N, C-alpha and C positions, 0 to 999 in steps of 0.2 A: 867220300871214301866208301867202298863196299865192305861187306862183312869180313872177307879175307884180309883186306888191306888194314882194317882197324885191328883185327886180332894179331896180325903179323907185326904191326907197329907198336901196340901197347901191351900185348899179352906175352907171357913167357911160354916158349915152346919147349916141351920136354921129350918129344918124339917126332918122328917124321909124320907130317900131316898129309892126308889125302886132300886133293883139291876138290872138296865136296862140302857143300853147305847143307847140313841136315836141319830141316825146318820143323818137322813134326814126327810123332811116333804113335803107334797103336799096336798093342800086343808085342810081338817079337819083331815087328817091322818098323822101319823109319823111312821117311820120304825126303828127298832133297828139294831144293827151291824150284826145280823144274818139274817136279811131280814124279820122278823115278823112284821106285820102291826098292828097298834093300833089306835083307835079313840082318838084324842087328846083332853082330857077334860080340859087341862090347856090353851087352845087356847084363852080364854078370857083375859089372861094377856097381857097387852100392845097391840102392833100392830098385834099380831098373831090372834086376833079375826077375822081378815080379811082372814085368811087362810095362809098356807105355800106355798111359791113359786108360787103365783098367777101370771100369765104371764103379766097382765097389771101393777101390782105393780113392778114386777121384771124389766120390760121395763122402767118404770118411774124412778126407783132407778138407773138403769144403765145410763140412759140419764143424770140425775142430777149429779151422781158421776163423770162423765167425765168432769163436769164443776166445781163443788164445793161440798165437802162432807157436810160441816156444816158452817153456818154463824151465829155467836153468836146472841142469842135473847136478848143480854144485852142492846141494844139500842145504841151501839157505832157506828154501821154502818147500812146501809139500804140494803135490799135484794129484788131483783125482784121477786123471787119465793115466799117469804113471803108476799110481797105486793099483788101479784096475788091471793094467798089464802085468805088474809084478805078481798079483794074485793069480791071474790066469796062467802065467808061466810056471809059477810055483806048483800048481796042480799037475802040470805036465812033466816036470823035471824029476829025476831020481831024488830020493830022500836026502842024500848027502849034499845035494846042490841047493842050498837054501839062502844064498845071498847073491844079489845081482846088481850090476851097475851098467847103465846103458852108455855106450860109446859110439863114436862115428867111424872108427877105423881100427885096424889091427895095431897101429902104432899107439893109439890111445889105450887100447886094451892092455898092451904090454906095459905101458907106463903105470897104469892103475895096478896091474898085477905086481910090478916091482915095488910100488909104494905100500901095497897091502902085505908084502912079504910072502906072496904065493909062489 
């Protein structure tokens, strides 16, 4: 089976798909399996708004992946990387914004906000 057949058979489709197999990206552009280049108008989703394969991000991910892929944000343990980011953000945010919790999506943020009584 090819890529499209596998995804159609085993994946859940939530929107109309283009008959296009995107293989790689760089900056704001993506390339299909035949080498055609497209401007990525979906790059606002998640972290791709920063662009594909940015050398600074790739280097940082590689450096961190050699140490630890993920440290749960559950509160069970502490993380030097998370503490560093919290400290950096704290210096940038207004004084009344002094507590942070990292989430993956707006749905998670809403749930955390509901639990915190915000």
